[in-house]
C-alpha positions as CSV (number, residue, x, y, z in Angstrom):
1,M,0.0,0.0,0.0
2,R,1.3,3.4,-1.0
3,R,-0.9,5.5,1.3
4,A,1.7,6.3,3.9
5,K,4.1,8.1,1.5
6,R,1.3,10.0,-0.2
7,R,-0.2,11.3,3.0
8,P,0.9,14.8,3.7
9,E,2.5,15.7,7.0
10,Q,0.1,17.1,9.5
11,A,1.0,20.7,10.2
12,A,1.5,21.7,13.8
13,R,-1.6,23.4,15.2
14,P,-1.0,26.8,16.8
15,A,-1.7,27.1,20.4
16,G,-5.2,28.3,21.2
17,A,-6.4,27.5,17.6
18,A,-8.3,24.3,18.6
19,A,-12.0,24.7,18.3
20,E,-14.4,23.2,20.7
21,P,-15.6,19.7,19.6
22,S,-19.1,19.5,18.1
23,G,-21.6,18.0,20.4
24,L,-23.9,17.2,17.4
25,I,-21.2,15.2,15.7
26,D,-20.7,13.2,18.9
27,L,-24.4,12.7,19.3
28,L,-24.7,11.2,15.8
29,G,-21.6,9.0,16.3
30,V,-20.5,9.6,12.7
31,A,-18.1,6.9,11.6
32,A,-15.4,7.5,9.0
33,V,-14.0,4.7,6.7
34,L,-11.4,5.2,4.0
35,L,-11.4,2.6,1.1
36,E,-8.8,1.9,-1.5
37,A,-9.8,2.0,-5.2
38,D,-10.4,-1.8,-5.2
39,G,-12.8,-1.5,-2.2
40,R,-10.5,-2.7,0.6
41,I,-10.6,-0.9,3.9
42,D,-7.5,1.4,4.4
43,M,-8.6,3.4,7.5
44,W,-11.1,2.6,10.2
45,S,-12.2,5.2,12.9
46,P,-13.0,4.5,16.5
47,Q,-16.6,5.4,15.7
48,A,-16.6,2.7,13.0
49,E,-15.6,0.2,15.6
50,E,-18.5,1.2,17.8
51,L,-21.0,1.4,14.9
52,F,-20.1,-1.8,13.1
53,G,-18.7,-3.9,16.0
54,Y,-15.4,-4.8,14.2
55,P,-12.2,-3.6,15.8
56,R,-9.6,-1.9,13.5
57,S,-7.3,-5.0,13.4
58,E,-10.2,-7.1,11.9
59,A,-11.4,-4.4,9.5
60,V,-8.3,-2.8,7.8
61,G,-7.3,-4.7,4.7
62,Q,-10.7,-6.4,4.3
63,Y,-13.1,-5.8,1.4
64,A,-15.9,-3.6,2.8
65,A,-18.8,-5.2,0.9
66,P,-18.4,-8.8,2.0
67,L,-17.4,-7.7,5.5
68,L,-20.4,-5.5,6.2
69,L,-23.2,-6.5,3.8
70,A,-25.4,-9.5,3.3
71,P,-24.7,-11.3,0.0
72,E,-28.0,-10.1,-1.5
73,H,-26.9,-6.4,-1.1
74,Q,-23.2,-6.8,-2.1
75,D,-23.6,-6.4,-5.8
76,A,-25.7,-3.3,-5.5
77,A,-23.1,-1.8,-3.2
78,V,-20.2,-2.6,-5.5
79,T,-21.9,-1.1,-8.4
80,L,-22.6,2.2,-6.5
81,F,-19.0,2.2,-5.3
82,A,-17.7,1.8,-8.9
83,D,-19.8,4.7,-10.0
84,V,-18.5,7.0,-7.4
85,M,-14.9,6.1,-8.1
86,A,-15.4,6.4,-11.9
87,T,-17.4,9.6,-12.0
88,G,-16.5,11.5,-8.8
89,R,-20.2,12.0,-7.9
90,S,-21.1,11.5,-4.3
91,W,-23.7,9.0,-3.3
92,A,-26.0,9.0,-0.2
93,G,-28.3,6.3,0.9
94,A,-28.9,3.5,3.4
95,F,-28.0,-0.1,3.6
96,P,-28.8,-2.8,6.1
97,V,-25.4,-3.5,7.7
98,R,-24.4,-6.8,9.3
99,R,-22.6,-6.2,12.5
100,K,-20.0,-8.5,13.9
101,D,-22.4,-9.8,16.5
102,G,-24.8,-10.9,13.8
103,S,-27.4,-8.2,14.3
104,T,-28.5,-6.0,11.4
105,R,-28.7,-2.2,11.6
106,M,-29.9,0.3,9.0
107,I,-27.0,2.6,8.3
108,E,-27.1,6.0,6.6
109,F,-24.1,6.4,4.2
110,R,-22.5,9.4,2.6
111,N,-19.8,8.3,0.0
112,M,-17.5,10.6,-1.9
113,R,-14.2,10.2,-4.0
114,L,-11.0,11.6,-2.7
115,T,-7.8,12.3,-4.8
116,D,-4.4,12.7,-3.3
117,N,-1.4,14.7,-4.6
118,L,-0.3,11.8,-7.0
119,G,-3.7,11.6,-8.6
120,D,-4.7,8.3,-6.9
121,H,-8.4,7.9,-5.9
122,Y,-9.8,6.8,-2.6
123,A,-13.4,6.6,-1.3
124,L,-14.4,8.2,2.0
125,G,-17.4,6.8,3.6
126,L,-19.3,8.6,6.4
127,A,-21.9,6.5,8.3
128,T,-24.3,6.9,11.2
129,D,-27.2,5.0,12.6
130,R,-30.3,5.8,10.6
131,S,-32.7,5.8,13.5
132,T,-30.4,8.2,15.5
133,L,-30.2,10.5,12.4
134,R,-33.9,10.4,11.8
135,Q,-34.6,11.3,15.5
136,V,-32.2,14.3,15.3
137,E,-33.8,15.4,12.0
138,R,-37.3,15.2,13.6
139,K,-36.1,17.3,16.5
140,V,-34.5,19.9,14.3
141,A,-37.5,20.1,12.0
142,L,-39.8,20.5,15.0
143,S,-37.6,23.2,16.6
144,T,-37.3,25.0,13.2
145,R,-41.1,25.0,12.8
146,L,-41.7,26.2,16.4
147,V,-39.0,28.9,16.2
148,T,-40.1,30.2,12.8
149,Q,-43.9,29.8,12.8
150,A,-45.1,29.7,16.4
151,P,-46.5,32.9,17.9
152,I,-44.2,32.4,20.9
153,G,-41.0,34.4,20.8
154,V,-37.7,32.5,20.9
155,A,-34.2,33.8,20.9
156,V,-30.7,32.4,21.5
157,L,-28.1,34.6,23.0
158,D,-24.4,33.9,23.7
159,S,-22.7,34.0,27.0
160,D,-22.3,37.8,26.6
161,L,-26.0,38.1,26.0
162,R,-25.6,39.0,22.4
163,Y,-28.3,37.8,20.0
164,L,-27.3,34.7,17.9
165,D,-30.7,33.9,16.5
166,I,-34.3,35.2,17.0
167,N,-37.6,34.1,15.5
168,P,-40.1,36.5,13.7
169,A,-42.5,36.5,16.6
170,L,-40.0,37.9,19.1
171,A,-38.6,40.4,16.6
172,A,-42.1,41.7,16.1
173,M,-42.6,42.0,19.9
174,H,-39.4,44.0,20.1
175,G,-40.2,46.2,17.0
176,V,-36.8,45.5,15.6
177,P,-36.0,43.4,12.4
178,E,-34.5,40.0,12.9
179,A,-31.3,40.9,11.1
180,E,-30.7,43.9,13.3
181,H,-30.8,41.7,16.4
182,I,-27.8,39.5,15.4
183,G,-24.6,40.5,17.2
184,R,-26.3,43.2,19.3
185,S,-26.7,42.8,23.1
186,F,-30.0,42.4,25.0
187,R,-29.8,45.9,26.5
188,Q,-29.1,47.5,23.1
189,I,-32.3,46.0,21.8
190,L,-34.3,46.7,24.9
191,P,-32.9,49.8,26.7
192,G,-35.8,50.6,28.9
193,S,-35.4,50.5,32.7
194,P,-38.0,47.7,33.2
195,F,-35.5,45.4,31.3
196,I,-32.6,45.9,33.7
197,A,-34.0,43.2,36.1
198,A,-34.5,40.8,33.1
199,E,-30.9,41.1,32.2
200,A,-29.8,40.4,35.7
201,V,-32.0,37.2,35.7
202,M,-30.4,36.1,32.4
203,R,-26.9,36.4,33.9
204,K,-28.0,34.5,37.0
205,V,-29.3,31.6,34.8
206,L,-26.0,31.7,32.9
207,A,-24.1,31.4,36.2
208,S,-26.2,28.8,38.0
209,G,-27.8,26.8,35.2
210,A,-31.1,26.9,37.0
211,P,-33.9,27.8,34.6
212,V,-36.4,30.6,35.3
213,I,-39.9,29.9,34.2
214,D,-42.6,32.4,33.5
215,Q,-40.9,35.5,34.9
216,Q,-43.3,38.4,34.2
217,V,-41.7,41.4,32.5
218,V,-43.7,44.6,32.0
219,G,-42.4,47.4,29.8
220,R,-42.5,49.2,26.5
221,T,-40.8,48.4,23.2
222,A,-40.3,50.0,19.9
223,A,-43.3,48.0,18.6
224,D,-45.7,50.0,20.8
225,P,-43.9,52.7,22.7
226,E,-47.0,54.4,24.0
227,N,-48.5,51.5,25.8
228,E,-47.2,49.0,28.4
229,H,-47.1,45.3,27.5
230,A,-46.4,42.2,29.6
231,W,-44.5,39.1,28.7
232,A,-44.0,35.7,30.5
233,V,-40.3,35.0,29.9
234,S,-38.7,31.6,30.5
235,I,-34.9,31.5,30.4
236,Y,-32.7,28.3,29.9
237,R,-29.0,27.8,29.9
238,L,-27.7,26.1,26.7
239,E,-24.9,23.5,27.0
240,D,-23.3,21.2,24.4
241,H,-22.8,17.5,24.6
242,H,-19.8,18.0,26.9
243,G,-21.5,20.4,29.3
244,N,-19.9,23.6,27.8
245,V,-22.0,26.7,28.3
246,L,-23.1,28.0,24.8
247,G,-25.5,30.8,26.0
248,I,-29.1,31.0,26.9
249,A,-32.5,30.5,25.2
250,N,-35.3,32.9,25.8
251,V,-38.9,31.8,25.3
252,V,-41.3,34.7,25.5
253,V,-45.1,34.7,25.5
254,D,-47.1,37.9,25.2
255,V,-49.5,38.0,28.1
256,T,-50.5,41.6,27.7
257,D,-54.3,40.8,27.6
258,R,-54.0,38.7,30.7
259,Y,-52.0,41.3,32.4
260,R,-54.4,44.1,31.6
261,A,-57.3,42.0,32.7
262,A,-55.6,41.2,35.9
263,K,-54.7,44.8,36.4
264,K,-58.3,45.9,35.7
265,A,-59.6,43.2,38.2
266,D,-57.1,44.5,40.7
267,Q,-58.2,48.1,40.1
268,A,-61.8,47.0,40.6
269,Q,-60.9,45.4,43.9
270,Q,-59.1,48.5,45.0
271,R,-62.1,50.6,44.1
272,L,-64.3,48.2,46.1
273,R,-61.9,48.5,49.0
274,L,-62.0,52.2,48.7
275,I,-65.8,52.3,48.7
276,A,-65.8,50.0,51.7
277,N,-63.3,52.2,53.4
278,G,-65.3,55.2,52.7
279,S,-68.4,53.6,54.1
280,A,-66.5,52.9,57.3
281,R,-64.7,56.2,57.7
282,I,-67.0,58.9,56.3
283,G,-69.9,60.1,58.5
284,T,-68.6,58.9,61.8
285,T,-69.9,62.1,63.5
286,L,-72.5,64.7,62.9
287,E,-70.0,67.5,62.4
288,V,-70.0,69.0,59.0
289,E,-66.3,70.0,58.8
290,R,-65.1,66.7,60.1
291,T,-67.2,64.7,57.6
292,A,-65.7,66.7,54.8
293,R,-62.3,66.0,56.1
294,E,-63.1,62.3,56.3
295,L,-64.1,62.4,52.7
296,A,-60.8,64.1,51.8
297,D,-58.8,61.5,53.9
298,V,-60.4,58.6,51.9
299,V,-59.7,59.9,48.4
300,V,-56.2,61.1,49.0
301,P,-53.8,59.4,48.1
302,D,-55.7,56.4,46.8
303,L,-57.7,58.1,44.2
304,A,-56.2,61.6,43.8
305,D,-53.1,63.6,44.7
306,M,-55.1,66.6,45.9
307,V,-58.8,67.2,46.8
308,A,-60.9,70.1,47.8
309,V,-64.4,69.9,49.4
310,D,-66.6,73.0,49.0
311,L,-70.2,73.5,50.2
312,L,-72.7,76.0,49.0
313,D,-72.8,78.7,51.7
314,S,-76.6,78.9,51.5
315,V,-76.9,75.3,52.5
316,L,-74.7,75.9,55.5
317,Q,-76.7,78.9,56.5
318,T,-80.3,77.9,55.8
319,G,-80.2,74.1,55.0
320,R,-81.4,74.9,51.5
321,T,-79.7,75.4,48.1
322,D,-80.1,78.9,46.8
323,L,-78.8,79.4,43.3
324,A,-80.8,82.5,42.5
325,E,-77.7,84.6,42.4
326,E,-74.6,83.8,40.3
327,P,-71.8,83.0,40.7
328,A,-72.6,80.5,43.4
329,L,-70.9,81.3,46.9
330,F,-68.9,78.4,48.3
331,R,-67.4,77.8,51.7
332,A,-64.2,75.6,51.6
333,L,-64.5,72.9,54.2
334,A,-61.6,70.5,53.6
335,V,-58.3,70.4,51.6
336,K,-55.8,67.7,51.4
337,T,-52.7,66.9,49.3
338,A,-50.8,63.6,49.2
339,Y,-47.4,65.4,49.6
340,P,-46.2,69.0,50.1
341,T,-46.8,70.9,46.9
342,D,-47.2,74.4,45.6
343,A,-50.6,73.4,44.3
344,A,-51.9,73.5,47.9
345,Q,-51.5,77.3,47.8
346,A,-53.8,77.4,44.7
347,I,-56.7,75.7,46.6
348,V,-59.0,77.9,48.7
349,P,-58.2,77.1,52.4
350,P,-60.9,75.7,54.7
351,G,-63.3,78.3,56.2
352,R,-62.8,80.7,53.4
353,L,-65.7,81.9,51.2
354,T,-65.1,82.0,47.4
355,T,-66.8,82.1,44.1
356,Y,-65.5,80.4,40.8
357,H,-65.7,81.6,37.2
358,A,-68.3,80.2,34.9
359,D,-66.0,77.8,33.2
360,H,-64.6,76.3,36.4
361,P,-65.5,72.6,37.0
362,A,-67.2,73.5,40.2
363,S,-69.5,76.0,38.4
364,H,-70.2,73.4,35.8
365,C,-71.3,70.9,38.4
366,V,-73.6,73.4,40.1
367,R,-75.2,74.3,36.8
368,T,-75.6,70.8,35.4
369,R,-75.7,68.7,38.6
370,R,-73.4,66.4,36.7
371,P,-69.7,65.5,37.2
372,H,-67.1,67.2,35.0
373,L,-64.0,65.2,33.8
374,I,-60.9,66.7,32.2
375,S,-58.6,63.7,31.4
376,H,-55.7,65.8,30.1
377,V,-55.1,69.3,31.3
378,A,-53.0,71.0,28.5
379,G,-50.6,73.8,29.0
380,G,-53.2,76.6,28.7
381,D,-56.1,74.7,30.4
382,H,-54.9,75.3,34.0
383,S,-56.9,78.6,34.0
384,R,-60.0,76.5,33.6
385,I,-59.5,74.5,36.8
386,A,-58.0,77.4,38.9
387,A,-59.7,80.1,40.9
388,D,-57.5,82.8,39.3
389,S,-54.4,83.3,37.1
390,E,-52.0,83.1,40.1
391,A,-53.5,79.7,41.1
392,A,-53.3,78.6,37.5
393,G,-49.6,79.2,37.5
394,L,-49.1,77.3,40.8
395,L,-51.1,74.3,39.4
396,A,-49.0,74.3,36.2
397,R,-45.7,74.4,38.1
398,A,-46.9,71.6,40.4
399,G,-47.5,69.4,37.3
400,V,-51.3,69.0,37.6
401,H,-52.3,67.1,34.4
402,T,-55.8,65.7,35.1
403,D,-58.8,67.0,37.0
404,M,-62.4,66.2,37.8
405,A,-65.2,67.7,39.8
406,V,-68.0,65.7,41.3
407,P,-71.3,67.2,42.7
408,L,-72.4,66.5,46.2
409,I,-76.1,65.7,46.0
410,A,-78.3,64.8,48.9
411,R,-82.0,64.4,48.9
412,G,-82.2,65.6,45.4
413,Q,-80.5,68.9,45.9
414,I,-76.9,69.9,45.2
415,I,-75.1,71.0,48.4
416,G,-71.5,71.3,47.2
417,V,-68.7,70.1,45.0
418,M,-65.6,67.9,45.5
419,G,-62.7,68.7,43.2
420,L,-59.8,66.2,42.6
421,A,-56.5,66.4,40.7
422,R,-53.4,64.4,40.0
423,A,-49.8,65.6,39.5
424,R,-47.3,63.0,40.6
425,N,-49.6,60.1,39.7
426,P,-49.0,59.8,35.9
427,L,-52.3,58.2,35.1
428,P,-55.1,60.5,33.8
429,F,-58.5,60.2,35.5
430,D,-60.8,57.9,33.5
431,E,-64.5,57.0,33.5
432,D,-63.9,54.3,36.2
433,D,-62.2,57.0,38.4
434,L,-65.2,59.3,37.8
435,T,-67.7,56.6,38.7
436,L,-65.7,55.8,41.9
437,A,-65.5,59.5,42.9
438,C,-69.3,59.9,42.3
439,E,-70.0,56.9,44.5
440,L,-67.9,58.3,47.4
441,A,-69.4,61.7,46.9
442,S,-72.9,60.4,47.0
443,S,-72.4,58.6,50.3
444,A,-70.5,61.6,51.8
445,A,-73.1,64.1,50.6
446,L,-75.8,62.3,52.6
447,S,-73.7,62.3,55.7
448,I,-72.8,66.0,55.3
449,D,-76.4,66.9,54.7
450,N,-77.4,64.9,57.9
451,A,-74.7,66.8,59.8
452,I,-76.0,70.1,58.5
453,L,-79.6,69.2,59.4
454,H,-78.4,68.2,62.8
455,Q,-76.5,71.4,63.2
456,H,-79.6,73.4,62.5
457,I,-81.8,71.4,64.8
458,R,-79.1,71.5,67.5
459,S,-78.8,75.3,67.1
460,A,-82.5,75.7,67.4
461,A,-82.6,73.5,70.5
462,E,-79.7,75.4,72.1
463,T,-81.4,78.7,71.3
464,L,-84.6,77.4,72.9
465,Q,-82.8,76.0,75.8
466,R,-81.0,79.3,76.6
467,S,-84.2,81.2,76.2
468,L,-85.9,79.1,78.8
469,L,-83.1,79.5,81.3
470,P,-83.4,82.4,83.8
471,Q,-81.4,85.5,84.1
472,V,-79.7,84.7,87.4
473,P,-79.5,87.7,89.7
474,P,-76.0,88.2,91.0
475,R,-77.3,88.6,94.6
476,C,-80.3,87.5,96.5
477,P,-81.0,88.1,100.2
478,G,-78.0,86.6,102.0
479,L,-76.7,84.9,98.8
480,E,-74.3,85.6,95.9
481,V,-75.1,83.3,92.9
482,A,-73.3,82.3,89.8
483,A,-74.5,79.9,87.1
484,R,-73.3,78.4,83.9
485,Y,-75.0,76.3,81.1
486,R,-72.9,74.5,78.5
487,P,-74.5,72.6,75.7
488,A,-73.2,69.3,74.5
489,Q,-70.3,69.5,72.0
490,A,-69.2,67.4,69.1
491,F,-72.0,65.4,67.4
492,S,-74.2,65.0,70.6
493,E,-77.5,67.0,70.8
494,V,-78.4,69.6,73.2
495,G,-79.9,68.1,76.4
496,G,-82.5,69.1,78.9
497,D,-80.3,70.4,81.7
498,W,-81.6,73.5,83.6
499,Y,-81.0,75.6,86.7
500,D,-83.2,78.2,88.4
501,V,-83.0,80.8,91.2
502,I,-86.4,81.8,92.6
503,P,-86.8,84.6,95.2
504,L,-89.3,83.6,98.0
505,D,-91.0,85.4,100.8
506,G,-89.1,86.0,104.0
507,Q,-85.8,86.7,102.2
508,R,-85.6,83.1,101.3
509,T,-84.3,81.8,98.0
510,A,-85.2,78.6,96.1
511,L,-82.4,77.0,94.1
512,A,-83.0,74.2,91.6
513,V,-80.9,72.2,89.1
514,G,-82.4,69.5,86.9
515,D,-81.7,67.2,84.0
516,V,-84.4,65.9,81.6
517,M,-83.3,62.5,80.2
518,G,-83.2,63.0,76.5
519,S,-82.0,65.5,73.9
520,G,-83.0,67.9,71.2
521,I,-85.9,70.2,71.0
522,P,-88.3,67.8,72.7
523,A,-86.0,67.6,75.8
524,A,-85.6,71.4,75.8
525,T,-89.3,71.8,75.6
526,T,-89.9,69.4,78.5
527,M,-87.2,71.2,80.5
528,G,-89.1,74.5,80.0
529,R,-92.4,73.0,81.2
530,L,-90.7,71.6,84.3
531,R,-88.9,74.8,85.1
532,T,-92.2,76.7,84.7
533,A,-94.0,74.2,87.0
534,T,-91.1,74.6,89.6
535,S,-91.5,78.4,89.6
536,T,-95.2,78.1,90.1
537,L,-95.0,75.5,92.9
538,A,-92.3,77.5,94.6
539,D,-94.7,80.4,95.1
540,L,-96.9,78.0,97.1
541,D,-94.3,78.0,99.9
542,L,-94.2,74.1,100.0
543,D,-91.5,71.9,101.5
544,P,-88.9,70.7,99.0
545,A,-90.1,67.1,99.2
546,R,-93.7,68.3,98.5
547,I,-92.4,70.3,95.5
548,L,-90.7,67.2,94.1
549,T,-93.8,65.2,94.6
550,H,-95.8,67.6,92.5
551,L,-93.2,67.7,89.8
552,D,-93.2,63.9,89.8
553,K,-96.8,63.8,88.9
554,I,-96.3,66.4,86.2
555,T,-93.4,64.5,84.7
556,R,-95.5,61.3,84.6
557,D,-97.9,63.2,82.3
558,L,-94.9,64.0,80.0
559,D,-94.1,60.4,79.2
560,P,-91.7,59.0,78.0
561,Y,-89.5,61.7,79.7
562,L,-87.9,61.2,83.1
563,A,-85.9,63.9,84.9
564,T,-83.6,64.2,87.9
565,C,-83.7,67.3,90.1
566,V,-82.4,68.8,93.3
567,Y,-84.5,71.5,94.9
568,A,-83.3,73.5,97.9
569,V,-84.6,76.5,99.9
570,Y,-82.1,78.7,101.7
571,D,-83.2,80.8,104.7
572,P,-80.5,83.3,105.5
573,R,-82.2,84.5,108.7
574,H,-81.7,81.1,110.3
575,A,-78.7,80.0,108.2
576,R,-80.7,76.9,107.2
577,L,-80.8,74.9,104.0
578,H,-83.7,72.6,103.2
579,V,-83.1,70.3,100.3
580,A,-84.6,67.3,98.6
581,S,-83.3,65.2,95.7
582,A,-85.1,63.2,92.9
583,G,-82.5,60.8,91.7
584,H,-79.9,63.6,91.3
585,L,-76.2,63.7,92.1
586,P,-75.5,65.0,95.6
587,P,-74.8,68.7,96.1
588,V,-71.4,69.8,97.5
589,V,-71.2,72.1,100.6
590,V,-68.0,74.0,101.1
591,R,-67.7,75.2,104.7
592,A,-65.9,78.5,105.4
593,G,-62.4,77.4,106.3
594,G,-63.3,73.8,106.1
595,R,-63.1,70.9,103.6
596,P,-65.8,70.5,100.9
597,E,-68.1,67.6,101.4
598,L,-70.8,65.9,99.5
599,L,-74.1,66.5,101.1
600,D,-75.5,63.2,102.6
601,L,-79.2,63.1,101.7
602,P,-81.6,60.5,100.3
603,T,-81.2,60.3,96.6
604,G,-84.8,59.4,95.7
605,L,-86.0,58.3,92.3
606,P,-86.1,60.4,89.2
607,L,-89.2,62.5,88.4
608,G,-91.7,60.5,86.4
609,V,-91.1,57.2,88.0
610,G,-93.7,57.7,90.9
611,G,-94.6,55.5,93.8
612,V,-91.7,56.5,96.2
613,P,-92.0,59.5,98.6
614,F,-89.2,62.2,98.6
615,E,-87.5,63.4,101.8
616,T,-86.3,66.8,102.9
617,T,-83.0,67.2,104.6
618,T,-82.1,70.3,106.6
619,C,-78.6,71.4,107.3
620,E,-76.7,74.6,108.3
621,L,-75.4,77.0,105.7
622,G,-73.8,80.0,107.3
623,P,-72.1,83.0,106.0
624,G,-69.0,82.1,104.0
625,D,-70.3,78.7,103.1
626,R,-71.0,77.6,99.6
627,L,-73.4,75.3,98.0
628,V,-72.6,73.6,94.6
629,L,-75.4,72.2,92.5
630,Y,-74.6,70.6,89.1
631,T,-75.8,68.0,86.6
632,D,-74.1,64.8,85.6
633,G,-72.5,66.3,82.4
634,L,-69.9,68.0,84.7
635,V,-68.6,64.8,86.3
636,E,-69.6,61.8,84.3
637,T,-67.4,60.2,81.6
638,R,-67.6,57.0,79.7
639,H,-64.4,55.5,81.2
640,D,-64.0,56.8,84.8
641,P,-65.9,55.6,87.9
642,I,-68.4,58.2,89.2
643,D,-66.9,58.0,92.7
644,E,-63.5,59.1,91.4
645,R,-65.0,61.9,89.5
646,L,-66.9,63.2,92.5
647,E,-63.7,63.1,94.4
648,D,-62.1,65.2,91.7
649,L,-64.9,67.7,92.1
650,V,-64.5,68.0,95.8
651,R,-60.7,68.4,95.3
652,L,-61.1,71.2,92.9
653,L,-63.3,73.1,95.4
654,T,-60.4,73.3,97.9
655,P,-59.5,75.9,98.9
656,A,-62.5,78.1,98.3
657,D,-60.5,81.4,97.9
658,Q,-61.6,82.2,94.4
659,S,-64.9,84.1,93.5
660,I,-67.7,81.8,92.6
661,E,-67.6,83.1,89.0
662,E,-64.0,82.0,88.7
663,T,-64.9,78.7,90.4
664,C,-67.6,78.0,87.9
665,D,-65.1,78.5,85.0
666,R,-62.4,76.4,86.7
667,L,-64.7,73.5,87.2
668,L,-65.9,73.5,83.6
669,R,-62.4,73.9,82.4
670,Q,-60.8,71.0,84.4
671,L,-63.7,68.6,84.8
672,R,-65.6,68.7,81.6
673,H,-64.4,66.4,78.8
674,P,-63.2,68.3,75.6
675,A,-65.7,66.4,73.5
676,G,-68.5,67.4,75.8
677,H,-70.9,64.4,75.2
678,D,-73.5,65.8,77.6
679,D,-74.7,69.3,78.5
680,V,-73.9,70.9,81.9
681,A,-75.9,73.1,84.3
682,L,-73.8,74.4,87.2
683,L,-75.0,76.7,90.0
684,I,-72.9,77.9,92.9
685,A,-74.5,79.9,95.9
686,H,-72.3,81.8,98.3
687,A,-73.9,82.5,101.7
688,L,-73.5,86.1,102.9
689,P,-74.3,87.9,106.1
690,L,-77.7,89.7,105.7
691,T,-75.9,92.9,106.8
692,A,-73.4,92.5,103.8
693,E,-76.2,93.1,101.3
694,P,-75.9,96.4,99.4
């Protein structure tokens, strides 16, 4: 054989020039066989040993056809071999090959003629198992179809995250042609900030090999730069047959519709939560200003960056809407911003009266009784939503870009307007936001209207109450008298507390303090009737217990009302005090130079209960002594035991060195709760020597 001398020397391979072996070649197990021109085997590769089962020593020098083929296939193979050697045309096909172990395997062949430098011909045969080849072909075909035709985006990137291949679907998602992807990095194609995290995930997959499945990425691409899209991205590390890292594969599914539907559902849930929150937080009291502030607290920051709640002043003053004069006069009740901003200076502050120009959203709401939405406030439109030009400049500098006004309608009449705006929140108000604002405004309007109605009723009751109370003379025979009445504060109604000072014959003075159980105008009216009855009975010169007995009968006719009362008669000539109680808290006697003490007397039952006699108690009340009569609103609280509160009252009356006017003010200031859930009647009588009268 002449092959050895005809074979050129293999040149030395430069360092670093070796390429990585192909995993695909190894996977196919391609065998190489070199044949002499007469069909004898000259070279036999290790893969041939594995594929055909014959070791090199048994194959080299043998004729290939009789070694590998069954007799019935040998003639066909020899003919094909001769054609290749004669014409130089390659041949490809399959033959059933007989292995050394006797088994038969279908082998795919590729045969070609080779010519050396002396002009001698050889045949190179490449062979692989046909089933393995068909399996690889099917996978390649499937992958190709999926990559090129599926709506799912697919890309292959190298270890530096440069695009090696990309399918049309993903190129369309990016808005960049396929050819422009190749060789460019991931961040060059998708430079937006939302894709920074996606790049970090890719590098993590490259480093760890652990795939990431359905990572959601939300952002904007050149395909649709005006709108956000969402993608479910799965990332896999690619390795060859030897485990060498080739790069990564990205599989991308556009889930924008699902994302938007989920976002819309989430927004709907947020709106429901906001409505539920509003129902729980708006209208907790019957105070107009507080209810308006509660509305503002609910909508900022969840719905708007800033809000103003204005009521028609005619509603506040009279309880009725009066739009006879234009422009409508508003009173600002509540203002809130989500963060410090110059825009707050453009909003009318609470308590201030204001009017708005005819094109202002608030004026529009009052005229039409319909909400007014400005989704996009352009550069010159800030004057439309501002009270004046200065306010327009402040709103523009603050970045206000969307605005809406919602009418406050209760019992069929418009009572005010709620204005909302956004600046930092980049989303414009839409119809869903408007619907939500109208829902909150409707609920709040009814609460505000209830508070206004209550305010007017309360004011009327308080006016009636005060008109029914006497003008206390500063001095009576042997007495200096001071009295106070304080109505209930916060959302509570005016009660039926009263006091009276009645001059009697013989320089005596009747002192009375009472409390009708109830509130509002009916309680005030009942209080007036009882006070009138007390004055009438006092003229009959009856014992205090008898007075209470008659009042008890009168009160029973005023069902369902009950009342407590303490009635005392002071006789300065004998320094005697005659007193009886109908279920009332005990008076306090402050002895001159001594400690104050609660007067020990039978409590009795409230007026209107009936069936139990009242008792009169007599005690000394000399010059310098003081008598303190009061109603439960002075000492009772919701959390403190009444005994402790009575001890506080006694403590505050020591020492008795202040005037009785100052003492009244001090007791109210230090004992009464700031919220004032009950009204208070307080009367202090200071005994004087008869000679000290002017």
